[in-house]
All heavy atoms as TSV, in Angstrom:
chain	resi	resn	atom	element	x	y	z
A	1	MET	N	N	57.220	303.837	-95.873
A	1	MET	CA	C	57.845	302.935	-94.902
A	1	MET	C	C	57.831	301.521	-95.496
A	1	MET	O	O	56.791	301.063	-95.960
A	1	MET	CB	C	57.050	302.973	-93.600
A	1	MET	CG	C	57.604	302.109	-92.529
A	1	MET	SD	S	59.280	302.470	-92.011
A	1	MET	CE	C	59.052	303.849	-90.974
A	2	ALA	N	N	58.960	300.883	-95.470
A	2	ALA	CA	C	59.068	299.544	-96.022
A	2	ALA	C	C	58.621	298.499	-94.969
A	2	ALA	O	O	58.891	298.685	-93.781
A	2	ALA	CB	C	60.544	299.270	-96.410
A	3	ALA	N	N	57.950	297.451	-95.446
A	3	ALA	CA	C	57.597	296.330	-94.590
A	3	ALA	C	C	58.794	295.393	-94.524
A	3	ALA	O	O	59.253	294.935	-95.590
A	3	ALA	CB	C	56.361	295.621	-95.117
A	4	ILE	N	N	59.297	295.122	-93.359
A	4	ILE	CA	C	60.483	294.251	-93.245
A	4	ILE	C	C	60.166	293.031	-92.414
A	4	ILE	O	O	59.285	293.076	-91.557
A	4	ILE	CB	C	61.705	294.999	-92.656
A	4	ILE	CG1	C	61.393	295.451	-91.232
A	4	ILE	CG2	C	62.130	296.141	-93.524
A	4	ILE	CD1	C	62.608	295.911	-90.471
A	5	LYS	N	N	60.894	291.983	-92.676
A	5	LYS	CA	C	60.804	290.737	-91.898
A	5	LYS	C	C	62.196	290.412	-91.417
A	5	LYS	O	O	63.122	290.400	-92.191
A	5	LYS	CB	C	60.238	289.613	-92.764
A	5	LYS	CG	C	59.957	288.338	-92.041
A	5	LYS	CD	C	59.300	287.331	-92.952
A	5	LYS	CE	C	59.024	286.028	-92.234
A	5	LYS	NZ	N	58.428	285.060	-93.152
A	6	VAL	N	N	62.323	290.161	-90.108
A	6	VAL	CA	C	63.637	289.835	-89.533
A	6	VAL	C	C	63.587	288.434	-88.943
A	6	VAL	O	O	62.549	287.894	-88.634
A	6	VAL	CB	C	64.037	290.841	-88.446
A	6	VAL	CG1	C	64.214	292.232	-89.033
A	6	VAL	CG2	C	63.063	290.884	-87.300
A	7	LYS	N	N	64.791	287.844	-88.837
A	7	LYS	CA	C	64.924	286.521	-88.284
A	7	LYS	C	C	66.128	286.547	-87.321
A	7	LYS	O	O	67.127	287.168	-87.608
A	7	LYS	CB	C	65.152	285.504	-89.367
A	7	LYS	CG	C	65.223	284.066	-88.904
A	7	LYS	CD	C	65.343	283.148	-90.084
A	7	LYS	CE	C	65.274	281.693	-89.652
A	7	LYS	NZ	N	65.376	280.786	-90.770
A	8	LYS	N	N	65.993	285.904	-86.201
A	8	LYS	CA	C	67.072	285.828	-85.195
A	8	LYS	C	C	68.090	284.786	-85.639
A	8	LYS	O	O	67.736	283.656	-85.929
A	8	LYS	CB	C	66.477	285.477	-83.843
A	8	LYS	CG	C	67.440	285.550	-82.714
A	8	LYS	CD	C	67.342	286.863	-82.028
A	8	LYS	CE	C	68.088	286.800	-80.718
A	8	LYS	NZ	N	68.558	288.037	-80.279
A	9	LYS	N	N	69.360	285.198	-85.740
A	9	LYS	CA	C	70.481	284.308	-86.066
A	9	LYS	C	C	71.529	284.457	-84.988
A	9	LYS	O	O	72.192	285.480	-84.944
A	9	LYS	CB	C	71.108	284.642	-87.438
A	9	LYS	CG	C	70.226	284.356	-88.613
A	9	LYS	CD	C	70.427	282.930	-89.006
A	9	LYS	CE	C	69.792	282.693	-90.366
A	9	LYS	NZ	N	70.062	281.382	-90.862
A	10	GLY	N	N	71.599	283.523	-84.078
A	10	GLY	CA	C	72.505	283.663	-82.950
A	10	GLY	C	C	72.083	284.815	-82.063
A	10	GLY	O	O	70.928	284.891	-81.637
A	11	ASP	N	N	72.977	285.759	-81.837
A	11	ASP	CA	C	72.633	286.918	-80.999
A	11	ASP	C	C	72.250	288.130	-81.831
A	11	ASP	O	O	72.102	289.213	-81.290
A	11	ASP	CB	C	73.772	287.254	-80.031
A	11	ASP	CG	C	75.064	287.621	-80.753
A	11	ASP	OD1	O	75.178	287.299	-81.969
A	11	ASP	OD2	O	75.951	288.197	-80.112
A	12	ARG	N	N	72.133	287.981	-83.145
A	12	ARG	CA	C	71.788	289.107	-84.041
A	12	ARG	C	C	70.484	288.848	-84.777
A	12	ARG	O	O	70.051	287.700	-84.915
A	12	ARG	CB	C	72.892	289.305	-85.058
A	12	ARG	CG	C	74.220	289.724	-84.446
A	12	ARG	CD	C	75.160	290.142	-85.503
A	12	ARG	NE	N	74.604	291.188	-86.307
A	12	ARG	CZ	C	75.086	292.421	-86.441
A	12	ARG	NH1	N	76.164	292.741	-85.797
A	12	ARG	NH2	N	74.544	293.309	-87.219
A	13	GLU	N	N	69.865	289.907	-85.212
A	13	GLU	CA	C	68.719	289.820	-86.084
A	13	GLU	C	C	69.173	290.177	-87.483
A	13	GLU	O	O	69.928	291.129	-87.693
A	13	GLU	CB	C	67.641	290.800	-85.634
A	13	GLU	CG	C	67.005	290.443	-84.293
A	13	GLU	CD	C	65.980	291.460	-83.876
A	13	GLU	OE1	O	66.074	292.634	-84.291
A	13	GLU	OE2	O	65.100	291.097	-83.115
A	14	VAL	N	N	68.696	289.411	-88.485
A	14	VAL	CA	C	69.026	289.716	-89.872
A	14	VAL	C	C	67.719	289.986	-90.612
A	14	VAL	O	O	66.690	289.399	-90.319
A	14	VAL	CB	C	69.829	288.575	-90.549
A	14	VAL	CG1	C	71.214	288.466	-89.938
A	14	VAL	CG2	C	69.101	287.267	-90.485
A	15	ILE	N	N	67.812	290.861	-91.595
A	15	ILE	CA	C	66.660	291.203	-92.407
A	15	ILE	C	C	66.574	290.180	-93.552
A	15	ILE	O	O	67.506	290.009	-94.307
A	15	ILE	CB	C	66.789	292.632	-92.992
A	15	ILE	CG1	C	67.013	293.613	-91.852
A	15	ILE	CG2	C	65.594	292.971	-93.837
A	15	ILE	CD1	C	67.542	294.952	-92.291
A	16	ILE	N	N	65.421	289.470	-93.610
A	16	ILE	CA	C	65.294	288.426	-94.600
A	16	ILE	C	C	64.263	288.769	-95.704
A	16	ILE	O	O	64.134	288.046	-96.662
A	16	ILE	CB	C	64.921	287.075	-93.965
A	16	ILE	CG1	C	63.619	287.144	-93.194
A	16	ILE	CG2	C	66.068	286.588	-93.096
A	16	ILE	CD1	C	63.099	285.799	-92.748
A	17	SER	N	N	63.574	289.886	-95.535
A	17	SER	CA	C	62.588	290.299	-96.546
A	17	SER	C	C	62.269	291.759	-96.340
A	17	SER	O	O	62.148	292.241	-95.223
A	17	SER	CB	C	61.315	289.462	-96.416
A	17	SER	OG	O	60.316	289.934	-97.283
A	18	THR	N	N	62.105	292.473	-97.455
A	18	THR	CA	C	61.634	293.839	-97.404
A	18	THR	C	C	60.606	294.033	-98.504
A	18	THR	O	O	60.842	293.662	-99.659
A	18	THR	CB	C	62.740	294.885	-97.460
A	18	THR	OG1	O	62.193	296.197	-97.355
A	18	THR	CG2	C	63.567	294.778	-98.709
A	19	ASP	N	N	59.437	294.524	-98.160
A	19	ASP	CA	C	58.307	294.679	-99.084
A	19	ASP	C	C	58.011	293.408	-99.855
A	19	ASP	O	O	57.724	293.444	-101.043
A	19	ASP	CB	C	58.554	295.860	-100.032
A	19	ASP	CG	C	58.387	297.198	-99.362
A	19	ASP	OD1	O	57.701	297.253	-98.309
A	19	ASP	OD2	O	58.922	298.186	-99.840
A	20	GLY	N	N	58.166	292.244	-99.199
A	20	GLY	CA	C	57.863	290.960	-99.819
A	20	GLY	C	C	58.975	290.370	-100.669
A	20	GLY	O	O	58.853	289.260	-101.169
A	21	ASP	N	N	60.037	291.124	-100.891
A	21	ASP	CA	C	61.160	290.623	-101.705
A	21	ASP	C	C	62.154	289.923	-100.782
A	21	ASP	O	O	62.883	290.568	-100.032
A	21	ASP	CB	C	61.849	291.798	-102.420
A	21	ASP	CG	C	62.918	291.363	-103.383
A	21	ASP	OD1	O	62.975	290.141	-103.728
A	21	ASP	OD2	O	63.715	292.236	-103.822
A	22	GLU	N	N	62.155	288.575	-100.828
A	22	GLU	CA	C	62.976	287.805	-99.895
A	22	GLU	C	C	64.435	287.849	-100.321
A	22	GLU	O	O	64.791	287.943	-101.496
A	22	GLU	CB	C	62.469	286.369	-99.849
A	22	GLU	CG	C	61.132	286.262	-99.176
A	22	GLU	CD	C	60.711	284.803	-98.946
A	22	GLU	OE1	O	61.526	283.886	-99.172
A	22	GLU	OE2	O	59.565	284.610	-98.538
A	23	GLY	N	N	65.303	287.794	-99.340
A	23	GLY	CA	C	66.748	287.791	-99.525
A	23	GLY	C	C	67.404	288.258	-98.258
A	23	GLY	O	O	66.735	288.482	-97.244
A	24	LEU	N	N	68.685	288.439	-98.282
A	24	LEU	CA	C	69.424	288.912	-97.123
A	24	LEU	C	C	69.758	290.387	-97.371
A	24	LEU	O	O	70.300	290.736	-98.407
A	24	LEU	CB	C	70.702	288.111	-96.923
A	24	LEU	CG	C	71.523	288.409	-95.685
A	24	LEU	CD1	C	70.682	288.215	-94.404
A	24	LEU	CD2	C	72.775	287.583	-95.633
A	25	TYR	N	N	69.404	291.218	-96.419
A	25	TYR	CA	C	69.584	292.677	-96.575
A	25	TYR	C	C	70.423	293.246	-95.477
A	25	TYR	O	O	70.451	292.738	-94.340
A	25	TYR	CB	C	68.195	293.376	-96.509
A	25	TYR	CG	C	67.348	293.147	-97.696
A	25	TYR	CD1	C	66.545	292.004	-97.811
A	25	TYR	CD2	C	67.279	294.058	-98.717
A	25	TYR	CE1	C	65.760	291.797	-98.903
A	25	TYR	CE2	C	66.478	293.870	-99.847
A	25	TYR	CZ	C	65.723	292.723	-99.908
A	25	TYR	OH	O	64.916	292.514	-101.015
A	26	VAL	N	N	71.131	294.331	-95.792
A	26	VAL	CA	C	71.779	295.177	-94.837
A	26	VAL	C	C	71.239	296.591	-95.073
A	26	VAL	O	O	70.614	296.840	-96.127
A	26	VAL	CB	C	73.323	295.166	-94.960
A	26	VAL	CG1	C	73.888	293.797	-94.633
A	26	VAL	CG2	C	73.774	295.627	-96.322
A	27	TYR	N	N	71.441	297.471	-94.151
A	27	TYR	CA	C	70.969	298.826	-94.352
A	27	TYR	C	C	72.002	299.825	-93.887
A	27	TYR	O	O	72.813	299.536	-93.006
A	27	TYR	CB	C	69.620	299.073	-93.680
A	27	TYR	CG	C	69.640	299.099	-92.181
A	27	TYR	CD1	C	69.664	300.302	-91.473
A	27	TYR	CD2	C	69.652	297.908	-91.450
A	27	TYR	CE1	C	69.684	300.337	-90.092
A	27	TYR	CE2	C	69.673	297.946	-90.068
A	27	TYR	CZ	C	69.692	299.150	-89.395
A	27	TYR	OH	O	69.729	299.168	-88.044
A	28	GLU	N	N	71.994	300.972	-94.517
A	28	GLU	CA	C	72.865	302.084	-94.169
A	28	GLU	C	C	71.992	303.273	-93.781
A	28	GLU	O	O	70.953	303.512	-94.373
A	28	GLU	CB	C	73.737	302.500	-95.361
A	28	GLU	CG	C	74.772	301.504	-95.752
A	28	GLU	CD	C	75.602	301.982	-96.928
A	28	GLU	OE1	O	75.300	303.047	-97.504
A	28	GLU	OE2	O	76.541	301.264	-97.310
A	29	ILE	N	N	72.442	303.976	-92.766
A	29	ILE	CA	C	71.782	305.221	-92.359
A	29	ILE	C	C	72.727	306.359	-92.679
A	29	ILE	O	O	73.846	306.402	-92.202
A	29	ILE	CB	C	71.472	305.203	-90.829
A	29	ILE	CG1	C	70.545	304.028	-90.500
A	29	ILE	CG2	C	70.859	306.530	-90.390
A	29	ILE	CD1	C	70.286	303.838	-89.029
A	30	ASN	N	N	72.274	307.226	-93.562
A	30	ASN	CA	C	73.078	308.341	-94.034
A	30	ASN	C	C	74.467	307.880	-94.528
A	30	ASN	O	O	75.506	308.464	-94.201
A	30	ASN	CB	C	73.230	309.449	-92.976
A	30	ASN	CG	C	71.905	310.091	-92.663
A	30	ASN	OD1	O	71.052	310.242	-93.527
A	30	ASN	ND2	N	71.718	310.458	-91.410
A	31	GLY	N	N	74.488	306.765	-95.245
A	31	GLY	CA	C	75.729	306.250	-95.829
A	31	GLY	C	C	76.625	305.456	-94.914
A	31	GLY	O	O	77.712	305.051	-95.295
A	32	GLU	N	N	76.153	305.182	-93.679
A	32	GLU	CA	C	76.956	304.442	-92.709
A	32	GLU	C	C	76.220	303.170	-92.292
A	32	GLU	O	O	75.012	303.208	-92.037
A	32	GLU	CB	C	77.212	305.290	-91.463
A	32	GLU	CG	C	77.857	306.632	-91.706
A	32	GLU	CD	C	79.350	306.532	-91.689
A	32	GLU	OE1	O	79.884	305.666	-91.008
A	32	GLU	OE2	O	79.995	307.369	-92.348
A	33	PHE	N	N	76.923	302.052	-92.229
A	33	PHE	CA	C	76.318	300.828	-91.724
A	33	PHE	C	C	76.011	301.021	-90.240
A	33	PHE	O	O	76.784	301.609	-89.495
A	33	PHE	CB	C	77.235	299.624	-91.888
A	33	PHE	CG	C	77.313	299.109	-93.293
A	33	PHE	CD1	C	78.441	299.328	-94.037
A	33	PHE	CD2	C	76.235	298.461	-93.858
A	33	PHE	CE1	C	78.528	298.893	-95.336
A	33	PHE	CE2	C	76.310	298.004	-95.170
A	33	PHE	CZ	C	77.457	298.217	-95.913
A	34	SER	N	N	74.846	300.518	-89.831
A	34	SER	CA	C	74.405	300.672	-88.431
A	34	SER	C	C	74.765	299.435	-87.634
A	34	SER	O	O	74.631	298.306	-88.133
A	34	SER	CB	C	72.911	300.929	-88.372
A	34	SER	OG	O	72.477	301.016	-87.047
A	35	GLU	N	N	75.181	299.614	-86.412
A	35	GLU	CA	C	75.441	298.495	-85.506
A	35	GLU	C	C	74.175	298.041	-84.816
A	35	GLU	O	O	74.145	296.996	-84.180
A	35	GLU	CB	C	76.511	298.902	-84.470
A	35	GLU	CG	C	77.888	299.149	-85.054
A	35	GLU	CD	C	78.491	297.876	-85.645
A	35	GLU	OE1	O	78.322	296.783	-85.055
A	35	GLU	OE2	O	79.152	297.987	-86.701
A	36	LYS	N	N	73.132	298.874	-84.873
A	36	LYS	CA	C	71.866	298.563	-84.183
A	36	LYS	C	C	71.000	297.691	-85.073
A	36	LYS	O	O	71.045	297.759	-86.278
A	36	LYS	CB	C	71.093	299.839	-83.879
A	36	LYS	CG	C	71.788	300.732	-82.880
A	36	LYS	CD	C	70.941	301.923	-82.606
A	36	LYS	CE	C	71.603	302.860	-81.604
A	36	LYS	NZ	N	70.764	304.016	-81.306
A	37	SER	N	N	70.160	296.875	-84.432
A	37	SER	CA	C	69.181	296.123	-85.178
A	37	SER	C	C	68.123	297.089	-85.685
A	37	SER	O	O	67.964	298.189	-85.149
A	37	SER	CB	C	68.535	295.020	-84.335
A	37	SER	OG	O	67.698	295.595	-83.322
A	38	VAL	N	N	67.404	296.705	-86.688
A	38	VAL	CA	C	66.409	297.544	-87.289
A	38	VAL	C	C	65.347	297.962	-86.236
A	38	VAL	O	O	64.920	299.109	-86.199
A	38	VAL	CB	C	65.706	296.838	-88.480
A	38	VAL	CG1	C	64.539	297.634	-88.985
A	38	VAL	CG2	C	66.742	296.606	-89.579
A	39	GLN	N	N	64.973	297.020	-85.424
A	39	GLN	CA	C	63.912	297.295	-84.452
A	39	GLN	C	C	64.388	298.195	-83.315
A	39	GLN	O	O	63.559	298.792	-82.637
A	39	GLN	CB	C	63.353	295.976	-83.890
A	39	GLN	CG	C	62.683	295.195	-85.027
A	39	GLN	CD	C	62.256	293.815	-84.596
A	39	GLN	OE1	O	62.744	293.266	-83.621
A	39	GLN	NE2	N	61.320	293.234	-85.324
A	40	ASN	N	N	65.686	298.362	-83.137
A	40	ASN	CA	C	66.221	299.247	-82.079
A	40	ASN	C	C	66.674	300.586	-82.621
A	40	ASN	O	O	67.247	301.393	-81.899
A	40	ASN	CB	C	67.357	298.576	-81.332
A	40	ASN	CG	C	66.893	297.393	-80.518
A	40	ASN	OD1	O	65.781	297.354	-80.047
A	40	ASN	ND2	N	67.744	296.428	-80.343
A	41	CYS	N	N	66.445	300.840	-83.871
A	41	CYS	CA	C	66.900	302.056	-84.519
A	41	CYS	C	C	65.864	303.162	-84.272
A	41	CYS	O	O	64.697	303.030	-84.623
A	41	CYS	CB	C	67.078	301.815	-86.007
A	41	CYS	SG	S	67.803	303.189	-86.881
A	42	VAL	N	N	66.310	304.261	-83.660
A	42	VAL	CA	C	65.436	305.400	-83.386
A	42	VAL	C	C	65.979	306.597	-84.166
A	42	VAL	O	O	67.150	306.928	-84.054
A	42	VAL	CB	C	65.375	305.733	-81.870
A	42	VAL	CG1	C	64.535	306.982	-81.623
A	42	VAL	CG2	C	64.868	304.544	-81.104
A	43	LEU	N	N	65.116	307.244	-84.935
A	43	LEU	CA	C	65.513	308.387	-85.754
A	43	LEU	C	C	64.927	309.640	-85.154
A	43	LEU	O	O	63.737	309.709	-84.874
A	43	LEU	CB	C	65.023	308.207	-87.186
A	43	LEU	CG	C	65.448	306.900	-87.880
A	43	LEU	CD1	C	64.799	306.788	-89.235
A	43	LEU	CD2	C	66.946	306.817	-87.979
A	44	ASP	N	N	65.779	310.661	-84.903
A	44	ASP	CA	C	65.292	311.897	-84.367
A	44	ASP	C	C	65.621	313.100	-85.238
A	44	ASP	O	O	65.506	314.251	-84.803
A	44	ASP	CB	C	65.840	312.101	-82.959
A	44	ASP	CG	C	67.344	312.023	-82.885
A	44	ASP	OD1	O	67.992	311.919	-83.912
A	44	ASP	OD2	O	67.881	312.090	-81.772
A	45	GLU	N	N	66.032	312.846	-86.490
A	45	GLU	CA	C	66.283	313.935	-87.430
A	45	GLU	C	C	66.055	313.370	-88.858
A	45	GLU	O	O	65.912	312.174	-89.039
A	45	GLU	CB	C	67.703	314.480	-87.284
A	45	GLU	CG	C	68.771	313.443	-87.471
A	45	GLU	CD	C	70.153	313.989	-87.180
A	45	GLU	OE1	O	70.334	314.741	-86.202
A	45	GLU	OE2	O	71.089	313.607	-87.898
A	46	ASP	N	N	66.061	314.244	-89.856
A	46	ASP	CA	C	65.888	313.823	-91.245
A	46	ASP	C	C	66.994	312.843	-91.580
A	46	ASP	O	O	68.187	313.082	-91.277
A	46	ASP	CB	C	65.981	315.007	-92.190
A	46	ASP	CG	C	64.773	315.964	-92.042
A	46	ASP	OD1	O	63.793	315.573	-91.350
A	46	ASP	OD2	O	64.835	317.054	-92.587
A	47	THR	N	N	66.619	311.729	-92.149
A	47	THR	CA	C	67.572	310.632	-92.364
A	47	THR	C	C	67.309	309.942	-93.700
A	47	THR	O	O	66.172	309.838	-94.112
A	47	THR	CB	C	67.415	309.573	-91.223
A	47	THR	OG1	O	67.605	310.246	-89.963
A	47	THR	CG2	C	68.381	308.451	-91.335
A	48	THR	N	N	68.350	309.464	-94.324
A	48	THR	CA	C	68.220	308.635	-95.508
A	48	THR	C	C	68.664	307.217	-95.153
A	48	THR	O	O	69.762	307.003	-94.652
A	48	THR	CB	C	69.104	309.163	-96.656
A	48	THR	OG1	O	68.699	310.476	-96.960
A	48	THR	CG2	C	68.988	308.298	-97.896
A	49	ILE	N	N	67.774	306.261	-95.392
A	49	ILE	CA	C	68.089	304.850	-95.151
A	49	ILE	C	C	68.099	304.134	-96.470
A	49	ILE	O	O	67.194	304.277	-97.261
A	49	ILE	CB	C	67.050	304.200	-94.190
A	49	ILE	CG1	C	67.076	304.904	-92.848
A	49	ILE	CG2	C	67.358	302.697	-94.026
A	49	ILE	CD1	C	66.023	304.414	-91.870
A	50	GLU	N	N	69.177	303.385	-96.719
A	50	GLU	CA	C	69.300	302.598	-97.942
A	50	GLU	C	C	69.288	301.125	-97.574
A	50	GLU	O	O	70.128	300.683	-96.773
A	50	GLU	CB	C	70.603	302.922	-98.692
A	50	GLU	CG	C	70.605	304.303	-99.283
A	50	GLU	CD	C	71.872	304.533	-100.087
A	50	GLU	OE1	O	71.936	304.066	-101.246
A	50	GLU	OE2	O	72.799	305.146	-99.532
A	51	TRP	N	N	68.341	300.363	-98.147
A	51	TRP	CA	C	68.285	298.916	-97.977
A	51	TRP	C	C	69.091	298.315	-99.110
A	51	TRP	O	O	68.877	298.636	-100.271
A	51	TRP	CB	C	66.864	298.405	-98.059
A	51	TRP	CG	C	65.979	298.923	-96.971
A	51	TRP	CD1	C	65.107	299.976	-97.068
A	51	TRP	CD2	C	65.886	298.478	-95.639
A	51	TRP	NE1	N	64.494	300.180	-95.860
A	51	TRP	CE2	C	64.950	299.262	-94.964
A	51	TRP	CE3	C	66.532	297.438	-94.955
A	51	TRP	CZ2	C	64.637	299.046	-93.650
A	51	TRP	CZ3	C	66.210	297.245	-93.627
A	51	TRP	CH2	C	65.271	298.046	-92.993
A	52	LYS	N	N	70.035	297.439	-98.791
A	52	LYS	CA	C	70.868	296.824	-99.818
A	52	LYS	C	C	70.699	295.304	-99.747
A	52	LYS	O	O	70.959	294.698	-98.715
A	52	LYS	CB	C	72.317	297.201	-99.614
A	52	LYS	CG	C	72.501	298.722	-99.811
A	52	LYS	CD	C	73.928	299.122	-99.775
A	52	LYS	CE	C	74.013	300.632	-100.067
A	52	LYS	NZ	N	75.391	301.055	-100.216
A	53	LYS	N	N	70.277	294.745	-100.858
A	53	LYS	CA	C	70.103	293.290	-100.942
A	53	LYS	C	C	71.422	292.669	-101.297
A	53	LYS	O	O	72.075	293.073	-102.251
A	53	LYS	CB	C	69.060	292.948	-102.000
A	53	LYS	CG	C	68.722	291.484	-102.033
A	53	LYS	CD	C	67.571	291.221	-102.991
A	53	LYS	CE	C	67.181	289.767	-102.986
A	53	LYS	NZ	N	66.066	289.504	-103.885
A	54	LEU	N	N	71.809	291.698	-100.509
A	54	LEU	CA	C	73.070	290.965	-100.746
A	54	LEU	C	C	72.775	289.835	-101.744
A	54	LEU	O	O	71.891	289.031	-101.513
A	54	LEU	CB	C	73.639	290.405	-99.453
A	54	LEU	CG	C	73.936	291.447	-98.366
A	54	LEU	CD1	C	74.415	290.761	-97.101
A	54	LEU	CD2	C	74.928	292.471	-98.843
A	55	GLU	N	N	73.529	289.828	-102.818
A	55	GLU	CA	C	73.358	288.765	-103.830
A	55	GLU	C	C	74.525	287.797	-103.703
A	55	GLU	O	O	75.675	288.227	-103.616
A	55	GLU	CB	C	73.356	289.406	-105.236
A	55	GLU	CG	C	72.187	290.355	-105.488
A	55	GLU	CD	C	70.837	289.656	-105.603
A	55	GLU	OE1	O	70.813	288.441	-105.879
A	55	GLU	OE2	O	69.824	290.352	-105.430
A	56	PRO	N	N	74.230	286.488	-103.727
A	56	PRO	CA	C	75.310	285.529	-103.600
A	56	PRO	C	C	76.182	285.510	-104.848
A	56	PRO	O	O	75.682	285.460	-105.962
A	56	PRO	CB	C	74.593	284.191	-103.406
A	56	PRO	CG	C	73.243	284.423	-103.990
A	56	PRO	CD	C	72.906	285.870	-103.817
A	57	VAL	N	N	77.483	285.603	-104.633
A	57	VAL	CA	C	78.465	285.532	-105.706
A	57	VAL	C	C	79.531	284.541	-105.281
A	57	VAL	O	O	80.170	284.721	-104.245
A	57	VAL	CB	C	79.082	286.921	-105.969
A	57	VAL	CG1	C	80.187	286.812	-107.022
A	57	VAL	CG2	C	78.045	287.940	-106.346
A	58	THR	N	N	79.722	283.498	-106.067
A	58	THR	CA	C	80.751	282.512	-105.741
A	58	THR	C	C	82.095	283.036	-106.212
A	58	THR	O	O	82.295	283.340	-107.383
A	58	THR	CB	C	80.435	281.165	-106.441
A	58	THR	OG1	O	79.166	280.723	-106.014
A	58	THR	CG2	C	81.490	280.121	-106.093
A	59	LYS	N	N	83.008	283.192	-105.252
A	59	LYS	CA	C	84.358	283.669	-105.579
A	59	LYS	C	C	85.304	282.477	-105.714
A	59	LYS	O	O	86.179	282.492	-106.566
A	59	LYS	CB	C	84.870	284.595	-104.482
A	59	LYS	CG	C	84.049	285.828	-104.254
A	59	LYS	CD	C	84.362	286.987	-105.134
A	59	LYS	CE	C	85.707	287.528	-104.892
A	59	LYS	NZ	N	86.059	288.647	-105.710
A	60	ILE	N	N	85.140	281.481	-104.880
A	60	ILE	CA	C	86.001	280.303	-104.899
A	60	ILE	C	C	85.119	279.075	-104.654
A	60	ILE	O	O	84.250	279.075	-103.817
A	60	ILE	CB	C	87.072	280.368	-103.793
A	60	ILE	CG1	C	87.987	281.561	-104.012
A	60	ILE	CG2	C	87.868	279.076	-103.717
A	60	ILE	CD1	C	88.969	281.779	-102.881
A	61	LYS	N	N	85.395	278.035	-105.451
A	61	LYS	CA	C	84.679	276.763	-105.227
A	61	LYS	C	C	85.751	275.699	-105.066
A	61	LYS	O	O	86.661	275.578	-105.884
A	61	LYS	CB	C	83.793	276.448	-106.427
A	61	LYS	CG	C	83.068	275.131	-106.257
A	61	LYS	CD	C	82.167	274.843	-107.455
A	61	LYS	CE	C	81.500	273.503	-107.303
A	61	LYS	NZ	N	80.633	273.202	-108.448
A	62	LEU	N	N	85.671	274.967	-103.986
A	62	LEU	CA	C	86.641	273.889	-103.700
A	62	LEU	C	C	85.958	272.559	-103.808
A	62	LEU	O	O	84.914	272.321	-103.168
A	62	LEU	CB	C	87.216	274.055	-102.281
A	62	LEU	CG	C	87.929	275.351	-101.958
A	62	LEU	CD1	C	88.269	275.409	-100.490
A	62	LEU	CD2	C	89.152	275.501	-102.827
A	63	ASP	N	N	86.491	271.656	-104.605
A	63	ASP	CA	C	86.077	270.254	-104.648
A	63	ASP	C	C	87.135	269.470	-103.893
A	63	ASP	O	O	88.283	269.369	-104.351
A	63	ASP	CB	C	85.954	269.738	-106.056
A	63	ASP	CG	C	84.732	270.273	-106.790
A	63	ASP	OD1	O	83.696	270.457	-106.127
A	63	ASP	OD2	O	84.819	270.506	-108.005
A	64	ILE	N	N	86.785	268.954	-102.751
A	64	ILE	CA	C	87.753	268.262	-101.893
A	64	ILE	C	C	87.439	266.765	-101.932
A	64	ILE	O	O	86.308	266.349	-101.694
A	64	ILE	CB	C	87.688	268.798	-100.456
A	64	ILE	CG1	C	88.015	270.303	-100.463
A	64	ILE	CG2	C	88.605	268.005	-99.541
A	64	ILE	CD1	C	87.817	270.999	-99.178
A	65	HIS	N	N	88.436	265.980	-102.285
A	65	HIS	CA	C	88.273	264.528	-102.339
A	65	HIS	C	C	89.155	263.920	-101.256
A	65	HIS	O	O	90.378	264.176	-101.215
A	65	HIS	CB	C	88.668	264.000	-103.730
A	65	HIS	CG	C	87.874	264.616	-104.818
A	65	HIS	ND1	N	86.632	264.101	-105.189
A	65	HIS	CD2	C	88.110	265.681	-105.627
A	65	HIS	CE1	C	86.160	264.843	-106.165
A	65	HIS	NE2	N	87.004	265.815	-106.445
A	66	VAL	N	N	88.581	263.109	-100.403
A	66	VAL	CA	C	89.308	262.495	-99.309
A	66	VAL	C	C	89.610	261.039	-99.673
A	66	VAL	O	O	88.682	260.297	-100.013
A	66	VAL	CB	C	88.481	262.570	-97.984
A	66	VAL	CG1	C	89.225	261.874	-96.854
A	66	VAL	CG2	C	88.193	264.030	-97.658
A	67	LYS	N	N	90.882	260.643	-99.621
A	67	LYS	CA	C	91.264	259.252	-99.877
A	67	LYS	C	C	91.047	258.421	-98.617
A	67	LYS	O	O	91.370	258.873	-97.529
A	67	LYS	CB	C	92.732	259.156	-100.331
A	67	LYS	CG	C	92.981	259.792	-101.641
A	67	LYS	CD	C	94.439	259.612	-102.019
A	67	LYS	CE	C	94.717	260.271	-103.363
A	67	LYS	NZ	N	96.111	260.087	-103.777
A	68	LYS	N	N	90.489	257.268	-98.804
A	68	LYS	CA	C	90.248	256.386	-97.663
A	68	LYS	C	C	91.281	255.306	-97.586
A	68	LYS	O	O	91.909	254.899	-98.502
A	68	LYS	CB	C	88.861	255.772	-97.745
A	68	LYS	CG	C	87.792	256.775	-97.605
A	68	LYS	CD	C	86.437	256.151	-97.585
A	68	LYS	CE	C	85.391	257.233	-97.447
A	68	LYS	NZ	N	84.097	256.734	-97.230
């Protein structure tokens, strides 16, 4: 069982650490993203859960200069 840390962001909870490795995480249950928060997830059969760490990747960078 992984140790997870969650933080409330607006009306959702986000996973900010798992087993001490900080970052932003999402999880899949049997290959499907879950709509439930981690703390509300109840498992009643054999299940595979995959924790996926989101890594920041800059796709576009805008330098905006405003003339006064």
